[in-house]
C-alpha positions in Angstrom: -2.3 10.8 20.8 -3.6 13.2 23.5 -7.3 14.0 23.1 -8.7 17.4 24.0 -10.4 17.6 27.3 -14.2 17.4 28.0 -16.5 19.8 26.1 -19.9 19.8 27.8 -21.9 21.0 24.8 -22.1 20.4 21.1 -21.0 17.6 18.8 -17.8 17.2 16.7 -18.1 17.7 13.0 -16.3 14.7 11.5 -17.0 15.3 7.8 -17.9 18.4 5.7 -20.3 16.3 3.6 -23.7 16.3 5.4 -24.5 12.7 4.2 -21.2 11.3 5.4 -21.7 13.2 8.7 -25.2 11.6 9.0 -23.6 8.1 8.6 -21.5 8.7 11.7 -24.5 8.9 14.0 -26.9 6.3 15.4 -29.1 5.2 18.2 -28.5 2.1 20.4 -31.9 0.6 19.4 -30.9 0.7 15.7 -27.8 -1.4 16.4 -29.7 -3.8 18.6 -32.4 -4.1 15.9 -29.7 -4.8 13.3 -27.8 -7.5 15.2 -30.4 -9.3 17.4 -32.1 -11.1 14.5 -28.6 -12.2 13.2 -27.7 -13.5 16.7 -31.0 -15.5 16.9 -30.7 -16.9 13.4 -27.1 -18.0 13.9 -28.0 -19.9 17.1 -31.0 -21.5 15.4 -28.8 -22.5 12.5 -26.2 -24.0 14.8 -28.8 -26.2 16.5 -31.3 -27.0 13.8 -29.1 -27.3 10.7 -25.6 -28.1 12.0 -26.8 -30.4 14.8 -24.9 -28.9 17.7 -26.4 -29.9 21.1 -27.7 -27.1 23.5 -24.8 -27.5 26.0 -22.1 -27.0 23.3 -24.0 -24.1 21.9 -24.2 -22.5 25.3 -20.6 -23.1 26.1 -19.3 -21.7 22.8 -21.8 -18.8 23.0 -20.5 -17.7 26.5 -16.9 -18.2 25.3 -17.7 -15.6 22.6 -19.1 -13.2 25.1 -16.1 -13.6 27.3 -13.7 -13.1 24.4 -15.5 -9.9 23.5 -14.3 -8.3 26.8 -10.7 -9.1 25.9 -11.2 -7.8 22.3 -12.9 -4.6 23.7 -9.9 -4.0 26.0 -7.3 -4.5 23.2 -9.2 -2.3 20.7 -9.7 0.5 23.2 -6.1 0.5 24.4 -4.1 -0.1 21.3 -6.4 1.1 18.4 -8.5 3.9 19.8 -5.7 5.3 21.9 -2.9 4.6 19.4 -0.1 7.2 19.2 -0.3 8.5 15.6 2.2 10.8 13.9 0.6 11.4 10.5 -2.3 13.8 10.2 -4.4 11.2 8.3 -3.9 8.6 11.1 -4.8 11.2 13.8 -7.9 12.1 11.9 -8.9 8.4 11.7 -8.4 7.9 15.5 -10.3 11.1 16.3 -13.2 10.0 14.0 -13.2 6.5 15.7 -12.9 7.5 19.3 -11.2 10.9 20.0 -14.4 12.8 19.4 -16.0 10.9 22.2 -13.4 12.2 24.6 -13.9 15.7 23.4 -17.8 15.5 23.4 -18.7 12.7 25.9 -22.3 14.0 26.1 -22.9 13.2 22.4 -25.5 10.5 22.6 -25.4 9.8 18.9 -21.8 8.5 18.8 -21.7 6.0 21.7 -22.4 3.1 19.3 -20.5 2.6 16.1 -22.9 3.6 13.3 -24.4 0.9 11.0 -22.2 1.0 7.9 -18.7 0.8 9.5 -20.2 -1.6 12.2 -21.4 -4.0 9.5 -18.1 -3.9 7.6 -16.1 -4.6 10.7 -18.5 -7.3 12.0 -18.5 -9.1 8.6 -14.7 -9.0 8.4 -14.4 -10.5 11.9 -17.1 -13.1 11.1 -15.1 -14.4 8.1 -11.8 -14.4 10.1 -13.4 -16.4 12.9 -15.0 -18.8 10.4 -11.6 -19.5 8.9 -10.2 -20.2 12.4 -13.0 -22.2 14.1 -15.2 -23.3 11.2 -18.9 -23.9 12.0 -18.4 -23.1 15.6 -18.5 -19.5 14.5 -22.3 -19.8 14.4 -22.3 -20.2 18.2 -19.2 -18.1 19.0 -20.0 -15.0 16.9 -23.5 -14.5 18.4 -21.9 -14.5 21.9 -19.3 -12.1 20.7 -21.9 -9.8 19.2 -24.1 -9.9 22.2 -21.0 -8.9 24.2 -20.6 -5.9 21.9 -24.3 -4.9 22.3 -24.0 -5.2 26.1 -20.8 -3.2 26.0 -22.4 -0.4 23.9 -25.4 -0.3 26.2 -23.2 -0.3 29.3 -21.2 2.6 27.8 -24.5 4.5 27.1 -25.7 3.8 30.7 -22.4 5.0 32.3 -22.7 8.3 30.5 -26.5 8.6 31.0 -27.2 7.6 34.6 -25.7 6.8 38.0 -25.0 3.2 38.7 -28.2 1.3 39.5 -26.4 -1.0 42.0 -23.6 -0.3 44.5 -21.5 -3.2 43.1 -21.5 -1.5 39.7 -20.0 1.7 41.0 -16.3 0.7 40.3 -17.2 0.1 36.7 -18.7 3.6 36.4 -15.9 5.3 38.2 -13.2 3.5 36.2 -14.6 4.9 33.0 -15.3 8.3 34.4 -11.7 8.5 35.5 -10.6 7.4 32.1 -12.2 10.5 30.7 -11.3 13.3 33.1 -8.2 11.9 35.0 -6.0 9.7 32.8 -6.9 8.4 29.4 -4.1 5.9 29.6 -5.9 3.9 32.3 -9.4 2.4 32.6 -9.8 0.9 29.2 -12.5 -1.6 30.2 -16.1 -0.4 29.8 -18.2 -3.6 30.1 -15.7 -5.1 32.6 -12.7 -4.1 34.7 -11.2 -7.6 34.4 -8.5 -6.9 31.9 -7.6 -3.5 33.5 -6.9 -5.5 36.6 -5.0 -8.2 34.7 -2.8 -5.7 32.8 -2.3 -3.1 35.5 -4.3 -0.3 34.0 -7.1 -0.2 36.6 -7.4 3.0 38.7 -6.8 2.5 42.4 -10.3 3.6 43.3 -9.5 3.6 47.1 -6.9 6.4 46.4 -9.0 8.3 43.9 -11.2 10.9 45.5 -14.5 11.1 43.7 -15.0 14.4 41.9 -18.7 14.8 41.7 -18.6 17.9 39.5 -16.4 16.2 37.0 -18.7 13.2 37.0 -21.7 15.5 36.2 -19.8 16.8 33.2 -19.9 13.4 31.7 -23.6 12.8 32.2 -26.3 13.5 29.7 
């Protein structure tokens, strides 16, 4: 579906009920505070109770972080930008992601809020456990840290200019996704999979529009 273009002010109203509406908003520190203890405990459990050695824990942990980048790309491309025909499906996609394209300056909706986040995370945890057994206690912490870094990177891209020159392509790729072509530039924490699957913007040919960039910044 095609999202409406950038609106520099305001916030989308997703539900008429004020309590449901409140549950659609959060702050990055809330999500970090929610998942960081789980990440630490799972890693402790893997080493102390399950007896995995530090090298194996580190290897599987970083594999989880790497897998997150692939999961992030697939979700952004095929779920958040899915073409929907029914009104209910369109509403769901807009609630999940479309409102961010409409109101990219909305700081309260750059992380998935706690309730749906916990539901999805719990579901993924049990799926991974069925597939990889006790390795999930090393893999899932890496996967979730990948998510936290992705969310923080997303926040930073909309809040500030890139702190280092080598990070500028990541910033520009996401900015162009917003104001140039929403069917390219799906990677947020990494441009790897955009390059692999041919959805990366050709930044050498894309003239930087500083006014459009400003529209995306807080």
